[in-house]
N, C-alpha and C positions, 0 to 999 in steps of 0.2 A: 312401548320401547322407543318409537319414533319421537314422541314428545320429550322423553328423557334425553335423547341425543341432541335434539334442538335446544333444550334447556341448558345443557352443558356447553354447547357451542356458543350460545348467547352469553352465558356467564363468562366464558373465556374472553369473548370480545369486549365485554363491559369491564372486567376486572383488569385486563392487561394494561390499559393506560394508567391505572392507579399504581401499578408496580413498575412502570417504565420511566426511563430518564432519557431525554434527548441530549446529545452532546455535539458540539461544534468545535473544531480545532483548526487553527492556523499554525503551520510549523515551518521550521527551517532546519537544515541539517547538511550532511555531506553524503556522497555516494562513492563507492569503490567498485568500479566496473571490472569485469573480467570475461574471459571466453575460453574456448577450447584451443584457440590458436596460440602458438608461442609468440608470434608477432601479429599484430601490434601489442604493445604493453600499454594499457590505457591509464590515463592520469585520473586522480581523484577530482571531484568537483562538488559544487554546491547544489542542493536540492531544496525546493520550496513547494508548498502545497497546502491543501486543506482536507479535512475529513469531516463527514457528517454521519452520526450514528445514533442508534437506539439501543439502550440496554433494557432488558426485560427479564423478569423472573430472577432478578438479582445477579445470577451467574452467567447469563447468556446475553449475547448482543450481536448486532449486525452493523456494518458501516460501509460507506461508499467514499472513495478517496480519489484525489487528483494530485499527481506529483509532476513537476517540471524539473528535469535535470538539465541544466544549461551547460553549453560549451563542452560537450564530450570531445576529448582529444587524446591523441597518442603521440608517439615520437615522430609519426608521419604528418602531424598537424591535425587541426580540427577537421572533423568529418561530418558531424551532425550539429546543427545549430542548437537544437533542443531535442530532448526526448520527453514525450508526454506519456505518462502512465495513468491509466484509469483502472480502478479495481473495486470489487465488492468482496467483503470479508465477513467471516463469522468469528466471533470472539467468545472465549471462555474466560471468565474473570472471577477472582476470589476477593471480594471487598472486605476490608477490615479497617474500621475506624478512619475513613477518609482515604486510605491507601488502597489502590485496586491494581494488583498485579494481574496481567492478562497474557493469554496466548492467542494468536490469530492465524487464520489460514483463509486464502481466497483465490479468486481468479479475476482476470481482467484482460486488458489489451495495452499495446504500446504502439506509438506512432513516432517515427523520426521525421525530420524536416528536410534535410539537404543531402543531395547525392554528390559524392566525390568518388574516391577509389573505394571507400567503405560506406556502408549505411546500416542503420538499424531498420529492419523490415517492420512494416505494420503487421503485427502478429498477436496471438493470444499469449498470455503469461499466467504463471501461478506464483503465489508468494506465501511465505510463512514467516512468523516472527513472534515477538512478544515485547512487553514493556511494563511501564508503571504509570498509572494515573494517580494524581494527587488532587482529589476533588475539593471544591469549596474552600480554598485558602482564604479568599476574600469574597464572601457572598457566593455568587455562581461561578467565580473565576478560579481556575486551578491550573495545574501544569500536567503535561504528558510527555513521556519519554518512550521512544520506540527504537527497535532494531528489526529490520526486515530484510529478507533475502528474496529477490525477484529472479525467477528463471524465465528466460525467453527462448524456448526451443527453436532452433534454426533462425535465431534472431539477428545474427550478424551476417551481412551479405557483402561479398566482394563484388564490385561492379565489373572489374576486369580480372576474373579468376583464372588460375591455372585450370586445365581441363579436369583435374580430379577434385577440385574444391571450389564451391561457390557459397556455401552456407555453413555456419557453425553455431553451436549453442552459445548464448550470451547470458550473463547474469550481472546483477547489481546487488551490492550490500548497501542498505540505506540506514543511517543512524540519524535520528532527528529528535528535536525538542520543540514543544509548542505550548501555546496558551489554550487552555481547555475551558469552554463555557458549558455548564451543565444546567439544564432546566428540568 
């Protein structure tokens, strides 16, 4: 029995790379921030980043990503120079003739840069979303379109808060498109 288990484990390790695809994507998009507070009302902005992933067993995948959301601002002015999002995600995908619709869910962290009257706390995040990959349009080059919701529990912090409030949930909706390289 022990030899059978070892044989299956070895088979899984050796066969997985044959069924796997590595993907690298650079993307640009926009974000729409929001929070639990009625004020401030945040402005939309531009997001850029990259993702590196591995698709395996055709329908499953993992990926790691970095997003920089620059110039977060409100009617009170800019308050964070950049927001940096790092995340790890699981993907469920349904490939069909070069088109790969997918759903994704993951966890990560966020880091803000500058403190004024508001700031984005360094905190954990979760995200969910979906999109479409169009693989191998020209050799290994394809396109990818994503929509993701990032939730940052207690992520918005007021530096000079009223006594009853200093943190609130914060979220971002990110819509992006990018160039996808598949190997």
